[in-house]
C-alpha beads as a LAMMPS data file, in Angstrom:
LAMMPS data file: protein, C-alpha beads

188 atoms
187 bonds

1 atom types
1 bond types

-500.0 500.0 xlo xhi
-500.0 500.0 ylo yhi
-500.0 500.0 zlo zhi

Masses

1 110.0

Atoms # bond

1 1 1 58.171 227.680 -416.887
2 1 1 61.389 227.914 -419.024
3 1 1 59.173 229.745 -421.701
4 1 1 59.272 232.756 -419.333
5 1 1 63.058 232.783 -420.084
6 1 1 62.229 232.903 -423.956
7 1 1 59.540 235.733 -423.010
8 1 1 62.146 237.773 -421.397
9 1 1 64.783 237.238 -424.199
10 1 1 62.323 238.315 -426.789
11 1 1 61.514 241.423 -424.997
12 1 1 65.017 242.308 -424.333
13 1 1 65.870 241.341 -428.168
14 1 1 63.006 243.468 -429.128
15 1 1 63.794 246.630 -427.197
16 1 1 67.398 246.418 -428.300
17 1 1 66.171 246.393 -432.061
18 1 1 64.266 249.375 -431.530
19 1 1 60.839 247.724 -430.844
20 1 1 58.152 248.854 -428.570
21 1 1 56.552 246.821 -425.745
22 1 1 53.258 248.743 -426.289
23 1 1 53.074 247.549 -429.870
24 1 1 52.567 243.926 -428.439
25 1 1 49.051 245.269 -427.387
26 1 1 48.004 245.596 -430.896
27 1 1 48.349 241.945 -431.674
28 1 1 44.883 240.379 -431.984
29 1 1 44.786 236.920 -430.716
30 1 1 41.518 235.231 -431.344
31 1 1 39.785 232.763 -428.867
32 1 1 42.150 233.384 -425.827
33 1 1 39.444 231.315 -423.837
34 1 1 41.413 228.088 -425.382
35 1 1 44.704 229.083 -423.467
36 1 1 42.789 229.519 -420.292
37 1 1 40.943 225.988 -421.014
38 1 1 44.483 224.279 -421.602
39 1 1 45.660 225.962 -418.389
40 1 1 42.657 224.680 -416.322
41 1 1 43.051 221.206 -417.843
42 1 1 46.813 221.283 -416.978
43 1 1 45.922 222.409 -413.280
44 1 1 43.239 219.829 -412.941
45 1 1 45.628 216.980 -414.197
46 1 1 48.578 218.275 -412.243
47 1 1 47.656 219.843 -409.056
48 1 1 51.181 219.301 -407.746
49 1 1 50.545 219.623 -404.231
50 1 1 49.260 223.221 -404.333
51 1 1 45.651 222.286 -404.655
52 1 1 43.656 219.910 -402.392
53 1 1 43.148 217.074 -404.745
54 1 1 45.145 214.424 -406.673
55 1 1 44.189 213.300 -410.158
56 1 1 44.461 209.498 -410.968
57 1 1 47.236 209.025 -413.513
58 1 1 45.084 207.923 -416.460
59 1 1 42.676 210.794 -415.955
60 1 1 45.493 213.228 -415.913
61 1 1 47.078 211.877 -419.177
62 1 1 43.722 212.516 -420.902
63 1 1 43.539 215.957 -419.448
64 1 1 47.037 216.730 -420.585
65 1 1 46.521 215.732 -424.007
66 1 1 43.226 217.508 -424.248
67 1 1 45.150 220.635 -423.180
68 1 1 47.195 220.110 -426.043
69 1 1 44.196 219.965 -428.408
70 1 1 42.978 223.224 -426.995
71 1 1 46.453 224.906 -427.613
72 1 1 46.563 223.394 -430.991
73 1 1 43.013 224.899 -431.681
74 1 1 44.493 228.483 -430.597
75 1 1 47.312 228.084 -432.891
76 1 1 45.299 226.927 -435.850
77 1 1 42.862 230.238 -435.034
78 1 1 45.892 232.345 -435.067
79 1 1 48.325 231.074 -437.612
80 1 1 49.014 234.163 -439.174
81 1 1 50.417 235.777 -435.994
82 1 1 54.357 235.531 -436.993
83 1 1 55.940 232.779 -434.691
84 1 1 52.959 231.003 -433.869
85 1 1 53.435 228.443 -436.471
86 1 1 56.680 227.574 -435.009
87 1 1 55.141 227.240 -431.826
88 1 1 52.643 224.679 -433.127
89 1 1 55.450 222.629 -434.757
90 1 1 57.033 222.338 -431.261
91 1 1 53.797 221.506 -429.613
92 1 1 53.300 218.713 -432.093
93 1 1 56.978 217.221 -431.306
94 1 1 56.216 217.093 -427.851
95 1 1 52.520 215.615 -428.353
96 1 1 54.091 212.878 -430.561
97 1 1 56.803 211.931 -427.915
98 1 1 53.849 212.127 -425.103
99 1 1 51.391 209.969 -427.296
100 1 1 54.239 207.565 -428.128
101 1 1 55.178 206.980 -424.512
102 1 1 51.772 206.297 -423.030
103 1 1 50.732 209.801 -422.215
104 1 1 53.955 210.983 -420.401
105 1 1 56.593 213.082 -421.354
106 1 1 59.836 210.935 -420.782
107 1 1 63.003 212.205 -419.428
108 1 1 66.321 210.939 -419.745
109 1 1 68.348 210.291 -416.713
110 1 1 71.182 212.368 -417.814
111 1 1 68.753 215.553 -417.983
112 1 1 67.507 214.672 -414.566
113 1 1 71.121 214.571 -413.075
114 1 1 72.130 217.876 -414.634
115 1 1 68.989 219.603 -413.572
116 1 1 69.677 218.141 -410.033
117 1 1 66.210 216.256 -409.972
118 1 1 65.424 212.735 -409.093
119 1 1 62.286 211.135 -409.808
120 1 1 60.435 208.162 -411.768
121 1 1 57.146 209.709 -412.076
122 1 1 56.527 213.373 -411.338
123 1 1 53.124 215.232 -412.995
124 1 1 53.454 214.664 -416.527
125 1 1 57.003 213.535 -416.594
126 1 1 58.534 209.762 -416.393
127 1 1 61.993 208.858 -416.363
128 1 1 62.396 205.747 -418.886
129 1 1 65.620 204.181 -419.940
130 1 1 64.489 203.575 -423.335
131 1 1 61.528 205.736 -424.220
132 1 1 59.908 205.855 -427.745
133 1 1 60.977 208.457 -430.014
134 1 1 63.908 209.367 -427.734
135 1 1 64.976 212.252 -429.934
136 1 1 61.734 214.121 -429.065
137 1 1 61.694 213.672 -425.015
138 1 1 63.164 215.713 -422.414
139 1 1 66.771 215.247 -422.828
140 1 1 68.665 218.529 -421.599
141 1 1 68.515 220.758 -418.481
142 1 1 68.107 224.561 -418.121
143 1 1 71.627 225.909 -417.144
144 1 1 71.772 226.526 -413.659
145 1 1 72.394 230.056 -414.062
146 1 1 68.857 230.582 -415.575
147 1 1 65.962 231.049 -413.375
148 1 1 63.091 228.578 -413.373
149 1 1 65.421 225.717 -414.603
150 1 1 63.801 222.051 -415.393
151 1 1 64.627 219.731 -418.133
152 1 1 63.400 220.410 -421.775
153 1 1 62.865 218.809 -425.135
154 1 1 63.476 219.623 -428.615
155 1 1 59.824 220.520 -428.895
156 1 1 60.157 223.063 -425.828
157 1 1 62.917 224.653 -427.775
158 1 1 61.225 225.019 -430.998
159 1 1 58.213 226.248 -428.818
160 1 1 60.616 228.755 -427.137
161 1 1 62.019 230.069 -430.544
162 1 1 58.323 230.377 -431.788
163 1 1 57.384 232.599 -428.585
164 1 1 60.713 234.659 -428.879
165 1 1 60.035 235.478 -432.683
166 1 1 56.415 236.126 -431.781
167 1 1 57.296 238.846 -429.472
168 1 1 60.165 240.343 -431.329
169 1 1 57.998 240.674 -434.479
170 1 1 55.014 241.639 -432.575
171 1 1 57.223 244.610 -431.081
172 1 1 57.791 245.880 -434.419
173 1 1 61.588 246.569 -434.272
174 1 1 63.388 248.812 -436.640
175 1 1 65.283 246.950 -439.276
176 1 1 68.321 249.168 -440.514
177 1 1 67.196 250.475 -444.014
178 1 1 63.872 248.979 -443.922
179 1 1 62.174 251.075 -441.048
180 1 1 59.637 249.227 -438.895
181 1 1 58.407 245.627 -439.726
182 1 1 55.116 245.369 -440.969
183 1 1 52.124 245.333 -438.509
184 1 1 51.777 241.537 -437.361
185 1 1 48.171 241.861 -436.344
186 1 1 45.832 239.016 -437.230
187 1 1 42.858 240.281 -439.495
188 1 1 39.361 239.492 -437.666

Bonds

1 1 1 2
2 1 2 3
3 1 3 4
4 1 4 5
5 1 5 6
6 1 6 7
7 1 7 8
8 1 8 9
9 1 9 10
10 1 10 11
11 1 11 12
12 1 12 13
13 1 13 14
14 1 14 15
15 1 15 16
16 1 16 17
17 1 17 18
18 1 18 19
19 1 19 20
20 1 20 21
21 1 21 22
22 1 22 23
23 1 23 24
24 1 24 25
25 1 25 26
26 1 26 27
27 1 27 28
28 1 28 29
29 1 29 30
30 1 30 31
31 1 31 32
32 1 32 33
33 1 33 34
34 1 34 35
35 1 35 36
36 1 36 37
37 1 37 38
38 1 38 39
39 1 39 40
40 1 40 41
41 1 41 42
42 1 42 43
43 1 43 44
44 1 44 45
45 1 45 46
46 1 46 47
47 1 47 48
48 1 48 49
49 1 49 50
50 1 50 51
51 1 51 52
52 1 52 53
53 1 53 54
54 1 54 55
55 1 55 56
56 1 56 57
57 1 57 58
58 1 58 59
59 1 59 60
60 1 60 61
61 1 61 62
62 1 62 63
63 1 63 64
64 1 64 65
65 1 65 66
66 1 66 67
67 1 67 68
68 1 68 69
69 1 69 70
70 1 70 71
71 1 71 72
72 1 72 73
73 1 73 74
74 1 74 75
75 1 75 76
76 1 76 77
77 1 77 78
78 1 78 79
79 1 79 80
80 1 80 81
81 1 81 82
82 1 82 83
83 1 83 84
84 1 84 85
85 1 85 86
86 1 86 87
87 1 87 88
88 1 88 89
89 1 89 90
90 1 90 91
91 1 91 92
92 1 92 93
93 1 93 94
94 1 94 95
95 1 95 96
96 1 96 97
97 1 97 98
98 1 98 99
99 1 99 100
100 1 100 101
101 1 101 102
102 1 102 103
103 1 103 104
104 1 104 105
105 1 105 106
106 1 106 107
107 1 107 108
108 1 108 109
109 1 109 110
110 1 110 111
111 1 111 112
112 1 112 113
113 1 113 114
114 1 114 115
115 1 115 116
116 1 116 117
117 1 117 118
118 1 118 119
119 1 119 120
120 1 120 121
121 1 121 122
122 1 122 123
123 1 123 124
124 1 124 125
125 1 125 126
126 1 126 127
127 1 127 128
128 1 128 129
129 1 129 130
130 1 130 131
131 1 131 132
132 1 132 133
133 1 133 134
134 1 134 135
135 1 135 136
136 1 136 137
137 1 137 138
138 1 138 139
139 1 139 140
140 1 140 141
141 1 141 142
142 1 142 143
143 1 143 144
144 1 144 145
145 1 145 146
146 1 146 147
147 1 147 148
148 1 148 149
149 1 149 150
150 1 150 151
151 1 151 152
152 1 152 153
153 1 153 154
154 1 154 155
155 1 155 156
156 1 156 157
157 1 157 158
158 1 158 159
159 1 159 160
160 1 160 161
161 1 161 162
162 1 162 163
163 1 163 164
164 1 164 165
165 1 165 166
166 1 166 167
167 1 167 168
168 1 168 169
169 1 169 170
170 1 170 171
171 1 171 172
172 1 172 173
173 1 173 174
174 1 174 175
175 1 175 176
176 1 176 177
177 1 177 178
178 1 178 179
179 1 179 180
180 1 180 181
181 1 181 182
182 1 182 183
183 1 183 184
184 1 184 185
185 1 185 186
186 1 186 187
187 1 187 188
C-alpha cells in the first residue's frame, strides 16, 4: 500500500510541473490482464482474514512468487514505458530476497518496532534475526505521518521511484525551455 503514496506524489509533482492528469489516459499498457492475474494470485495466497479461506504457507509462497512472474511479464511487455524498467529492477530486488529466504520477505525487528507492528509470520512477511541478503529485506518503516504505513525494502523504494517517474513522465510536464516531454506511449 506504500505505493499509493508514490502515486499521489507522482500526480502532485506532475501537476506542479505543468503536466496533465488526462495525459495518463494516452499511455498504452499492453497485457493489463497480467496485473489482474498477479492481484488474484496474491489475494488467493494471502486472504488476510478478509476472505473465508486460508492458504497453506507453502502454497501461498508459490502463488506469491508466481504473481511476481506475472508482474515481470507485464514489465517486459511494457519496457518502453518510461519508469517501468525501474519498477522491474525493484521487483527483482524483492524477488531475490524472497527466494533467498524460503518464499517470505524477511523484516527486521527494528522496522517492525518503528512501524508499531509485532509478529513473527504474517502473510508474506517473516521476522528473521539473520536473513539472507539482509540489505534487500524490509528494513525501514513508513513514517507515521504518512497514510498506509508499513515496512519496506530497497526494492519497494526502487519500485516506488519507478511508479513516480512513470506517472510524472506520463503526464507530459512542461520542462522550461523544452516544452512538453515527448509522448511516452508504447507502440502497439
